[in-house]
Each structure stands twice: as C-alpha cells, then as structure tokens.
N, CA, C and O atoms as a DFTB+ gen file, in Angstrom:
552 C
 N C O
     1  1       0.846      -1.172       0.000
     2  2       0.000       0.000       0.000
     3  2       0.893       1.236       0.000
     4  3       1.969       1.245       0.598
     5  1       0.429       2.267      -0.675
     6  2       1.250       3.468      -0.783
     7  2       1.369       4.175       0.562
     8  3       0.502       4.062       1.429
     9  1       2.443       4.891       0.703
    10  2       2.719       5.632       1.928
    11  2       1.628       6.662       2.197
    12  3       1.247       6.884       3.346
    13  1       1.131       7.285       1.139
    14  2       0.097       8.314       1.303
    15  2      -1.210       7.708       1.822
    16  3      -1.898       8.327       2.633
    17  1      -1.552       6.510       1.365
    18  2      -2.771       5.850       1.846
    19  2      -2.632       5.462       3.308
    20  3      -3.589       5.577       4.074
    21  1      -1.440       5.001       3.707
    22  2      -1.199       4.670       5.113
    23  2      -1.312       5.925       5.985
    24  3      -1.883       5.877       7.075
    25  1      -0.773       7.033       5.509
    26  2      -0.872       8.291       6.256
    27  2      -2.321       8.708       6.420
    28  3      -2.724       9.174       7.486
    29  1      -3.097       8.543       5.374
    30  2      -4.521       8.900       5.431
    31  2      -5.252       8.027       6.449
    32  3      -6.112       8.513       7.183
    33  1      -4.911       6.746       6.490
    34  2      -5.528       5.838       7.475
    35  2      -5.125       6.229       8.888
    36  3      -5.951       6.192       9.800
    37  1      -3.872       6.601       9.078
    38  2      -3.417       7.025      10.409
    39  2      -4.140       8.291      10.850
    40  3      -4.533       8.412      12.010
    41  1      -4.316       9.241       9.922
    42  2      -5.053      10.474      10.246
    43  2      -6.488      10.154      10.644
    44  3      -7.016      10.721      11.601
    45  1      -7.119       9.236       9.901
    46  2      -8.482       8.827      10.223
    47  2      -8.534       8.166      11.599
    48  3      -9.445       8.428      12.384
    49  1      -7.556       7.312      11.887
    50  2      -7.496       6.657      13.193
    51  2      -7.421       7.694      14.315
    52  3      -8.161       7.600      15.293
    53  1      -6.542       8.671      14.182
    54  2      -6.407       9.699      15.216
    55  2      -7.669      10.543      15.337
    56  3      -8.042      10.946      16.439
    57  1      -8.324      10.811      14.224
    58  2      -9.579      11.566      14.266
    59  2     -10.655      10.781      15.014
    60  3     -11.407      11.347      15.808
    61  1     -10.722       9.472      14.756
    62  2     -11.695       8.629      15.450
    63  2     -11.380       8.502      16.939
    64  3     -12.286       8.483      17.772
    65  1     -10.101       8.417      17.264
    66  2      -9.711       8.361      18.677
    67  2     -10.180       9.619      19.403
    68  3     -10.701       9.545      20.516
    69  1      -9.993      10.761      18.771
    70  2     -10.424      12.023      19.376
    71  2     -11.942      12.096      19.460
    72  3     -12.492      12.529      20.472
    73  1     -12.609      11.679      18.412
    74  2     -14.074      11.753      18.360
    75  2     -14.728      10.850      19.399
    76  3     -15.725      11.225      20.015
    77  1     -14.168       9.668      19.590
    78  2     -14.752       8.713      20.539
    79  2     -14.246       8.915      21.957
    80  3     -14.725       8.262      22.885
    81  1     -13.285       9.808      22.135
    82  2     -12.756      10.053      23.475
    83  2     -11.902       8.920      23.999
    84  3     -11.790       8.734      25.211
    85  1     -11.304       8.168      23.107
    86  2     -10.512       7.009      23.518
    87  2      -9.017       7.184      23.253
    88  3      -8.257       6.220      23.336
    89  1      -8.594       8.405      22.934
    90  2      -7.183       8.631      22.615
    91  2      -6.249       8.257      23.760
    92  3      -5.103       7.872      23.531
    93  1      -6.742       8.370      24.999
    94  2      -5.885       8.024      26.135
    95  2      -5.644       6.519      26.234
    96  3      -4.789       6.076      27.001
    97  1      -6.390       5.736      25.467
    98  2      -6.243       4.285      25.492
    99  2      -5.410       3.755      24.321
   100  3      -5.327       2.544      24.113
   101  1      -4.808       4.643      23.577
   102  2      -4.062       4.229      22.388
   103  2      -2.954       3.235      22.733
   104  3      -2.762       2.255      22.012
   105  1      -2.224       3.473      23.823
   106  2      -1.144       2.556      24.199
   107  2      -1.664       1.142      24.415
   108  3      -1.037       0.167      24.000
   109  1      -2.805       1.044      25.061
   110  2      -3.404      -0.262      25.309
   111  2      -3.828      -0.929      24.002
   112  3      -3.651      -2.134      23.823
   113  1      -4.387      -0.136      23.097
   114  2      -4.793      -0.680      21.796
   115  2      -3.583      -1.170      21.017
   116  3      -3.614      -2.247      20.422
   117  1      -2.518      -0.380      21.023
   118  2      -1.300      -0.764      20.308
   119  2      -0.684      -2.018      20.921
   120  3      -0.173      -2.880      20.207
   121  1      -0.735      -2.112      22.244
   122  2      -0.173      -3.279      22.922
   123  2      -0.873      -4.566      22.480
   124  3      -0.250      -5.626      22.421
   125  1      -2.169      -4.471      22.169
   126  2      -2.883      -5.667      21.732
   127  2      -2.385      -6.162      20.369
   128  3      -2.599      -7.321      20.013
   129  1      -1.730      -5.295      19.617
   130  2      -1.114      -5.678      18.339
   131  2       0.394      -5.891      18.491
   132  3       1.096      -6.157      17.515
   133  1       0.872      -5.770      19.715
   134  2       2.285      -5.956      20.049
   135  2       3.176      -4.986      19.282
   136  3       4.244      -5.358      18.795
   137  1       2.719      -3.723      19.180
   138  2       3.505      -2.653      18.593
   139  2       3.488      -1.475      19.560
   140  3       2.648      -1.408      20.457
   141  1       4.417      -0.556      19.372
   142  2       4.486       0.588      20.276
   143  2       4.136       1.900      19.595
   144  3       4.055       2.936      20.256
   145  1       3.927       1.872      18.293
   146  2       3.629       3.086      17.549
   147  2       2.599       2.790      16.463
   148  3       2.555       1.684      15.923
   149  1       1.780       3.777      16.152
   150  2       0.807       3.631      15.070
   151  2       1.530       3.359      13.751
   152  3       0.997       2.669      12.882
   153  1       2.731       3.894      13.602
   154  2       3.505       3.681      12.372
   155  2       3.887       2.214      12.178
   156  3       4.187       1.793      11.061
   157  1       3.876       1.433      13.264
   158  2       4.236       0.025      13.175
   159  2       3.058      -0.872      12.783
   160  3       3.250      -2.057      12.508
   161  1       1.846      -0.320      12.756
   162  2       0.668      -1.105      12.395
   163  2       0.635      -1.371      10.893
   164  3       0.996      -0.512      10.090
   165  1       0.200      -2.566      10.531
   166  2       0.025      -2.883       9.123
   167  2      -1.280      -2.259       8.627
   168  3      -2.090      -1.781       9.422
   169  1      -1.472      -2.268       7.336
   170  2      -2.691      -1.714       6.752
   171  2      -3.924      -2.446       7.270
   172  3      -4.929      -1.809       7.586
   173  1      -3.865      -3.761       7.363
   174  2      -5.024      -4.527       7.848
   175  2      -5.297      -4.251       9.323
   176  3      -6.455      -4.212       9.738
   177  1      -4.241      -4.060      10.122
   178  2      -4.433      -3.726      11.534
   179  2      -5.061      -2.337      11.682
   180  3      -5.933      -2.125      12.525
   181  1      -4.604      -1.395      10.848
   182  2      -5.213      -0.060      10.849
   183  2      -6.685      -0.149      10.480
   184  3      -7.527       0.481      11.120
   185  1      -6.998      -0.927       9.456
   186  2      -8.394      -1.106       9.047
   187  2      -9.241      -1.673      10.179
   188  3     -10.370      -1.237      10.404
   189  1      -8.682      -2.650      10.889
   190  2      -9.408      -3.276      11.999
   191  2      -9.683      -2.266      13.113
   192  3     -10.800      -2.192      13.625
   193  1      -8.675      -1.497      13.483
   194  2      -8.866      -0.472      14.521
   195  2      -9.868       0.592      14.079
   196  3     -10.724       1.007      14.860
   197  1      -9.760       1.024      12.846
   198  2     -10.681       2.041      12.320
   199  2     -12.108       1.527      12.349
   200  3     -13.017       2.241      12.772
   201  1     -12.314       0.295      11.903
   202  2     -13.657      -0.300      11.907
   203  2     -14.201      -0.396      13.325
   204  3     -15.359      -0.059      13.573
   205  1     -13.373      -0.851      14.252
   206  2     -13.798      -0.961      15.651
   207  2     -14.199       0.392      16.206
   208  3     -15.234       0.512      16.862
   209  1     -13.391       1.412      15.950
   210  2     -13.703       2.742      16.468
   211  2     -14.932       3.339      15.787
   212  3     -15.703       4.051      16.430
   213  1     -15.124       3.067      14.518
   214  2     -16.317       3.563      13.834
   215  2     -17.576       2.937      14.411
   216  3     -18.606       3.601      14.526
   217  1     -17.497       1.665      14.775
   218  2     -18.639       0.991      15.395
   219  2     -18.904       1.529      16.795
   220  3     -20.051       1.557      17.242
   221  1     -17.868       1.951      17.479
   222  2     -18.000       2.464      18.841
   223  2     -18.358       3.944      18.883
   224  3     -18.639       4.493      19.948
   225  1     -18.347       4.583      17.721
   226  2     -18.607       6.019      17.667
   227  2     -20.005       6.303      18.183
   228  3     -20.991       5.840      17.609
   229  1     -20.093       7.054      19.253
   230  2     -21.413       7.361      19.803
   231  2     -22.122       8.417      18.953
   232  3     -21.487       9.222      18.272
   233  1     -23.428       8.391      19.010
   234  2     -24.192       9.427      18.334
   235  2     -24.043      10.723      19.121
   236  3     -23.640      10.704      20.284
   237  1     -24.363      11.831      18.498
   238  2     -24.232      13.128      19.165
   239  2     -25.024      13.183      20.470
   240  3     -24.582      13.789      21.446
   241  1     -26.188      12.552      20.481
   242  2     -27.020      12.564      21.682
   243  2     -26.381      11.805      22.838
   244  3     -26.610      12.125      24.005
   245  1     -25.577      10.797      22.506
   246  2     -25.010       9.942      23.548
   247  2     -23.614      10.338      24.001
   248  3     -23.105       9.785      24.976
   249  1     -22.989      11.278      23.318
   250  2     -21.601      11.624      23.642
   251  2     -21.469      12.072      25.094
   252  3     -20.624      11.560      25.828
   253  1     -22.290      13.013      25.506
   254  2     -22.193      13.514      26.879
   255  2     -22.568      12.441      27.899
   256  3     -21.954      12.351      28.962
   257  1     -23.561      11.639      27.580
   258  2     -23.970      10.561      28.483
   259  2     -22.853       9.545      28.645
   260  3     -22.571       9.099      29.757
   261  1     -22.220       9.179      27.541
   262  2     -21.117       8.224      27.580
   263  2     -19.962       8.769      28.428
   264  3     -19.414       8.060      29.272
   265  1     -19.605      10.016      28.198
   266  2     -18.519      10.627      28.970
   267  2     -18.866      10.700      30.454
   268  3     -18.014      10.472      31.313
   269  1     -20.123      11.020      30.745
   270  2     -20.558      11.117      32.143
   271  2     -20.449       9.765      32.844
   272  3     -19.983       9.692      33.981
   273  1     -20.882       8.683      32.165
   274  2     -20.795       7.359      32.769
   275  2     -19.347       6.897      32.932
   276  3     -19.003       6.272      33.936
   277  1     -18.500       7.202      31.948
   278  2     -17.075       6.865      32.097
   279  2     -16.481       7.609      33.283
   280  3     -15.699       7.048      34.050
   281  1     -16.853       8.868      33.426
   282  2     -16.368       9.667      34.550
   283  2     -16.839       9.077      35.879
   284  3     -16.070       9.013      36.838
   285  1     -18.096       8.649      35.937
   286  2     -18.618       8.023      37.161
   287  2     -17.819       6.774      37.515
   288  3     -17.466       6.559      38.675
   289  1     -17.540       5.963      36.516
   290  2     -16.772       4.734      36.734
   291  2     -15.369       5.071      37.234
   292  3     -14.882       4.451      38.180
   293  1     -14.722       6.046      36.605
   294  2     -13.373       6.434      37.016
   295  2     -13.359       6.975      38.441
   296  3     -12.405       6.735      39.181
   297  1     -14.394       7.695      38.831
   298  2     -14.477       8.223      40.192
   299  2     -14.553       7.085      41.210
   300  3     -13.847       7.094      42.218
   301  1     -15.407       6.117      40.937
   302  2     -15.547       4.974      41.851
   303  2     -14.250       4.172      41.906
   304  3     -13.803       3.783      42.985
   305  1     -13.642       3.923      40.736
   306  2     -12.400       3.147      40.700
   307  2     -11.252       3.894      41.380
   308  3     -10.370       3.268      41.968
   309  1     -11.256       5.200      41.305
   310  2     -10.243       5.993      42.012
   311  2     -10.444       5.859      43.517
   312  3      -9.483       5.677      44.264
   313  1     -11.687       5.948      43.955
   314  2     -11.989       5.794      45.383
   315  2     -11.612       4.408      45.892
   316  3     -11.210       4.255      47.045
   317  1     -11.742       3.398      45.031
   318  2     -11.397       2.022      45.416
   319  2      -9.894       1.756      45.332
   320  3      -9.429       0.708      45.780
   321  1      -9.130       2.694      44.763
   322  2      -7.686       2.518      44.649
   323  2      -7.253       1.782      43.392
   324  3      -6.093       1.384      43.283
   325  1      -8.155       1.594      42.447
   326  2      -7.818       0.883      41.213
   327  2      -7.166       1.819      40.205
   328  3      -6.171       1.465      39.572
   329  1      -7.725       3.009      40.058
   330  2      -7.216       3.959      39.067
   331  2      -6.377       5.011      39.766
   332  3      -6.898       5.917      40.418
   333  1      -5.055       4.872      39.616
   334  2      -4.121       5.810      40.231
   335  2      -3.105       6.248      39.190
   336  3      -2.724       5.467      38.318
   337  1      -2.675       7.475      39.282
   338  2      -1.589       7.992      38.447
   339  2      -1.841       7.828      36.948
   340  3      -0.908       7.622      36.172
   341  1      -3.107       7.921      36.551
   342  2      -3.466       7.782      35.124
   343  2      -2.899       6.523      34.488
   344  3      -2.491       6.545      33.327
   345  1      -2.868       5.425      35.237
   346  2      -2.363       4.157      34.721
   347  2      -3.498       3.414      34.013
   348  3      -4.194       2.598      34.617
   349  1      -3.671       3.712      32.723
   350  2      -4.773       3.138      31.956
   351  2      -4.610       1.644      31.734
   352  3      -5.605       0.921      31.681
   353  1      -3.392       1.170      31.604
   354  2      -3.179      -0.265      31.399
   355  2      -3.634      -1.053      32.617
   356  3      -4.295      -2.083      32.484
   357  1      -3.281      -0.571      33.808
   358  2      -3.685      -1.241      35.042
   359  2      -5.208      -1.199      35.199
   360  3      -5.825      -2.179      35.614
   361  1      -5.796      -0.064      34.867
   362  2      -7.248       0.076      34.948
   363  2      -7.928      -0.926      34.021
   364  3      -8.833      -1.646      34.444
   365  1      -7.504      -0.979      32.769
   366  2      -8.131      -1.889      31.813
   367  2      -7.872      -3.352      32.157
   368  3      -8.716      -4.210      31.899
   369  1      -6.719      -3.637      32.734
   370  2      -6.432      -5.004      33.177
   371  2      -7.424      -5.423      34.264
   372  3      -7.911      -6.554      34.265
   373  1      -7.716      -4.516      35.176
   374  2      -8.693      -4.785      36.234
   375  2     -10.084      -5.007      35.626
   376  3     -10.778      -5.959      35.983
   377  1     -10.477      -4.135      34.721
   378  2     -11.811      -4.228      34.126
   379  2     -11.963      -5.467      33.247
   380  3     -13.072      -5.983      33.103
   381  1     -10.878      -5.951      32.660
   382  2     -10.930      -7.109      31.769
   383  2     -11.226      -8.416      32.509
   384  3     -11.569      -9.416      31.880
   385  1     -11.099      -8.415      33.820
   386  2     -11.417      -9.621      34.580
   387  2     -12.891      -9.968      34.376
   388  3     -13.753      -9.090      34.418
   389  1     -13.170     -11.241      34.156
   390  2     -14.539     -11.693      33.892
   391  2     -15.499     -11.296      35.015
   392  3     -16.656     -10.968      34.751
   393  1     -15.029     -11.323      36.259
   394  2     -15.899     -10.981      37.385
   395  2     -16.213      -9.491      37.458
   396  3     -17.145      -9.088      38.154
   397  1     -15.451      -8.680      36.752
   398  2     -15.688      -7.235      36.792
   399  2     -16.509      -6.823      35.575
   400  3     -17.710      -6.584      35.700
   401  1     -15.893      -6.735      34.412
   402  2     -16.633      -6.312      33.215
   403  2     -16.321      -7.174      31.995
   404  3     -17.175      -7.360      31.129
   405  1     -15.099      -7.701      31.927
   406  2     -14.709      -8.489      30.761
   407  2     -14.393      -7.644      29.534
   408  3     -14.198      -8.177      28.441
   409  1     -14.344      -6.321      29.715
   410  2     -14.041      -5.398      28.616
   411  2     -13.215      -4.242      29.150
   412  3     -13.193      -3.967      30.350
   413  1     -12.540      -3.574      28.231
   414  2     -11.819      -2.360      28.578
   415  2     -12.813      -1.207      28.647
   416  3     -13.881      -1.269      28.039
   417  1     -12.467      -0.167      29.378
   418  2     -13.380       0.952      29.590
   419  2     -13.858       1.545      28.272
   420  3     -15.049       1.810      28.112
   421  1     -12.946       1.758      27.325
   422  2     -13.327       2.397      26.071
   423  2     -14.175       1.504      25.165
   424  3     -14.729       1.984      24.176
   425  1     -14.284       0.212      25.486
   426  2     -15.084      -0.708      24.688
   427  2     -16.529      -0.809      25.165
   428  3     -17.374      -1.379      24.474
   429  1     -16.814      -0.263      26.334
   430  2     -18.133      -0.437      26.938
   431  2     -19.169       0.552      26.416
   432  3     -18.878       1.715      26.136
   433  1     -20.382       0.041      26.300
   434  2     -21.516       0.866      25.905
   435  2     -22.123       1.510      27.156
   436  3     -21.737       1.183      28.278
   437  1     -23.056       2.407      26.957
   438  2     -23.699       3.076      28.094
   439  2     -24.391       2.072      29.015
   440  3     -24.198       2.147      30.229
   441  1     -25.192       1.131      28.493
   442  2     -25.809       0.149      29.406
   443  2     -24.784      -0.693      30.174
   444  3     -24.995      -1.019      31.342
   445  1     -23.687      -1.040      29.521
   446  2     -22.633      -1.809      30.205
   447  2     -21.982      -0.977      31.301
   448  3     -21.675      -1.494      32.375
   449  1     -21.771       0.315      31.035
   450  2     -21.201       1.201      32.052
   451  2     -22.158       1.357      33.229
   452  3     -21.723       1.392      34.380
   453  1     -23.444       1.451      32.953
   454  2     -24.437       1.573      34.029
   455  2     -24.436       0.322      34.899
   456  3     -24.490       0.410      36.126
   457  1     -24.376      -0.828      34.263
   458  2     -24.341      -2.096      34.994
   459  2     -23.053      -2.209      35.814
   460  3     -23.081      -2.645      36.965
   461  1     -21.937      -1.819      35.224
   462  2     -20.656      -1.852      35.933
   463  2     -20.683      -0.912      37.134
   464  3     -20.150      -1.242      38.193
   465  1     -21.295       0.244      36.976
   466  2     -21.380       1.216      38.073
   467  2     -22.100       0.603      39.276
   468  3     -21.659       0.764      40.414
   469  1     -23.196      -0.093      39.026
   470  2     -23.934      -0.753      40.110
   471  2     -23.040      -1.786      40.798
   472  3     -22.993      -1.855      42.026
   473  1     -22.335      -2.582      40.000
   474  2     -21.457      -3.619      40.549
   475  2     -20.335      -3.006      41.385
   476  3     -20.053      -3.481      42.485
   477  1     -19.697      -1.958      40.874
   478  2     -18.586      -1.325      41.593
   479  2     -19.065      -0.659      42.879
   480  3     -18.385      -0.727      43.902
   481  1     -20.223      -0.020      42.835
   482  2     -20.770       0.615      44.049
   483  2     -21.069      -0.443      45.109
   484  3     -20.836      -0.214      46.296
   485  1     -21.580      -1.591      44.689
   486  2     -21.844      -2.681      45.625
   487  2     -20.541      -3.179      46.239
   488  3     -20.464      -3.418      47.444
   489  1     -19.516      -3.335      45.399
   490  2     -18.215      -3.765      45.912
   491  2     -17.656      -2.728      46.879
   492  3     -17.112      -3.075      47.927
   493  1     -17.792      -1.463      46.524
   494  2     -17.269      -0.388      47.357
   495  2     -17.994      -0.340      48.700
   496  3     -17.357      -0.173      49.741
   497  1     -19.311      -0.485      48.686
   498  2     -20.065      -0.431      49.945
   499  2     -19.801      -1.657      50.813
   500  3     -19.975      -1.609      52.031
   501  1     -19.380      -2.759      50.183
   502  2     -19.017      -3.960      50.934
   503  2     -17.593      -3.873      51.481
   504  3     -17.140      -4.763      52.200
   505  1     -16.888      -2.785      51.131
   506  2     -15.556      -2.575      51.674
   507  2     -14.428      -3.137      50.848
   508  3     -13.298      -3.219      51.328
   509  1     -14.702      -3.528      49.612
   510  2     -13.645      -4.066      48.761
   511  2     -12.693      -2.962      48.329
   512  3     -13.095      -1.837      48.031
   513  1     -11.432      -3.322      48.308
   514  2     -10.412      -2.458      47.725
   515  2      -9.705      -3.285      46.665
   516  3      -9.936      -4.488      46.553
   517  1      -8.862      -2.655      45.905
   518  2      -8.160      -3.366      44.832
   519  2      -7.338      -4.529      45.398
   520  3      -7.338      -5.624      44.836
   521  1      -6.659      -4.294      46.481
   522  2      -5.802      -5.330      47.065
   523  2      -6.639      -6.507      47.533
   524  3      -6.286      -7.657      47.271
   525  1      -7.740      -6.240      48.222
   526  2      -8.590      -7.332      48.701
   527  2      -9.166      -8.128      47.535
   528  3      -9.232      -9.356      47.589
   529  1      -9.582      -7.427      46.480
   530  2     -10.186      -8.115      45.346
   531  2      -9.152      -8.975      44.622
   532  3      -9.450     -10.091      44.197
   533  1      -7.948      -8.454      44.486
   534  2      -6.889      -9.216      43.797
   535  2      -6.632     -10.548      44.483
   536  3      -6.409     -11.561      43.821
   537  1      -6.664     -10.545      45.817
   538  2      -6.420     -11.781      46.539
   539  2      -7.616     -12.728      46.461
   540  3      -7.432     -13.946      46.480
   541  1      -8.834     -12.196      46.374
   542  2     -10.008     -13.068      46.317
   543  2     -10.182     -13.713      44.952
   544  3     -10.802     -14.772      44.850
   545  1      -9.643     -13.092      43.891
   546  2      -9.747     -13.651      42.539
   547  2      -8.795     -14.811      42.367
   548  3      -9.130     -15.808      41.727
   549  1      -7.600     -14.687      42.940
   550  2      -6.570     -15.725      42.763
   551  2      -6.822     -16.920      43.572
   552  3      -6.043     -17.873      43.526
C-alpha cells in the first residue's frame, strides 16, 4: 500500500480516537497488536482499529452521556484505589477480569457502564479495595 494511503488511514485513526474520546487508550490498543507506535501497524491492523472505532462512535445525543458514565466509573475506581496515576493499562487489566466487566473501559456501551457502576458501588459499599479483590480472585 502506498505511503500516502497509510498516512490517510493514520489520520483517520487519530480523528476517530479524538471523536470517541478514547485517545488516552491508544497505548493499550497498540499493545494488543504488540507494537508501540501507530507507524508500526500494518494496513489490515489499521483497518481493523478504524472499523472498531467507527462501530463504537457514539451518536451526538449519547456523547455527553457516555462521557458522564465513564467519569462516574473512574471516580468509583479511584476511590477504590484501582485507578491511580493515570495508569490506563492497570485500569483496563482490572476491568478485563470476567468478574468485573470483561471489557476495557473504552469498549463499553452506556448500558454496560451503568451495569458496571452498580457492581462497583456494591463492591465499594461492601468494603472491597483493589488489594482485597486481587487476593479473592486468585
């Protein structure tokens, strides 16, 4: 594929990351392809990421709702000690556990975020912290 077409795909990828509010998760996305830079992605990998982000693109009506629910989740996870120092990889690793959500934060829909919020609040009110949960899973 020509260099110009690859550049155009990279620009589209970055535009979608900004539009969906998932740009902070780029490192995690790249890690799933075992690369450290967007320039290292193949054309098919770029296509796959672009398609995934296009499917996740919220409608204008849902953008604020989606951001609000993500913010609620981050607040609860911060209070529980899971989300510290903007460590997105650690956060997504926690969320990927089957008992928690089974998905990364940026992959979740509004209903999934609402359901996760209920689960996290229940865990928080029961006194769970990240350390206690880690030991109970193993």
